[in-house]
C-alpha positions in Angstrom: 0.0 0.0 0.0 1.2 3.5 -0.8 0.2 6.6 0.9 -2.1 7.6 -2.0 -4.1 4.3 -1.9 -7.7 4.2 -1.0 -9.3 0.9 0.2 -12.9 -0.2 0.0 -14.7 -1.3 3.2 -14.3 -5.0 2.1 -10.6 -4.6 1.5 -10.0 -2.7 4.8 -12.1 -5.0 6.9 -9.9 -8.0 5.8 -6.8 -6.1 6.9 -8.1 -5.0 10.3 -9.9 -8.3 10.8 -13.3 -6.7 11.4 -16.6 -7.4 9.7 -17.6 -4.8 7.1 -20.6 -3.9 9.2 -18.4 -3.1 12.2 -16.0 -1.1 10.1 -18.8 1.0 8.7 -19.9 1.7 12.3 -16.4 2.9 13.1 -16.4 5.1 10.0 -19.8 6.7 10.9 -18.7 7.3 14.5 -15.5 9.0 13.3 -13.1 6.4 14.9 -11.7 5.6 11.4 -11.6 8.4 8.8 -12.9 7.8 5.4 -14.9 9.5 2.6 -17.9 8.7 0.6 -17.5 10.0 -3.0 -20.3 12.5 -3.8 -21.6 12.1 -0.2 -23.2 8.8 -1.0 -22.2 5.3 -2.0 -19.3 3.2 -0.8 -16.8 4.4 1.7 -13.2 4.8 0.7 -10.6 4.6 3.4 -7.1 6.1 2.9 -4.3 3.6 3.5 -2.6 6.0 5.9 -5.7 6.2 8.0 -5.9 2.4 8.2 -2.2 2.3 9.3 -3.0 5.0 12.0 -5.9 2.9 13.3 -3.9 -0.3 13.4 -1.0 1.4 15.3 -3.4 3.3 17.6 -3.9 2.5 21.3 -5.5 -0.8 22.1 -8.6 0.7 23.8 -9.6 2.3 20.5 -9.9 -1.1 18.9 -13.0 -3.3 19.6 -12.5 -6.5 21.6 -13.2 -9.8 19.9 
């Protein structure tokens, strides 16, 4: 992944090992930053943001 890459929810959820539904909840709550092109449709998550989430403090991540 390069810093200019954007991932879909399906791609990102496999990397962070969360369900797509749970990842969308994190996006809506602002815990993971992403964008919805034209304000609707599928989320796009910057690769840098996904790295930030993975490297963040453990309490920010949901328990299994």
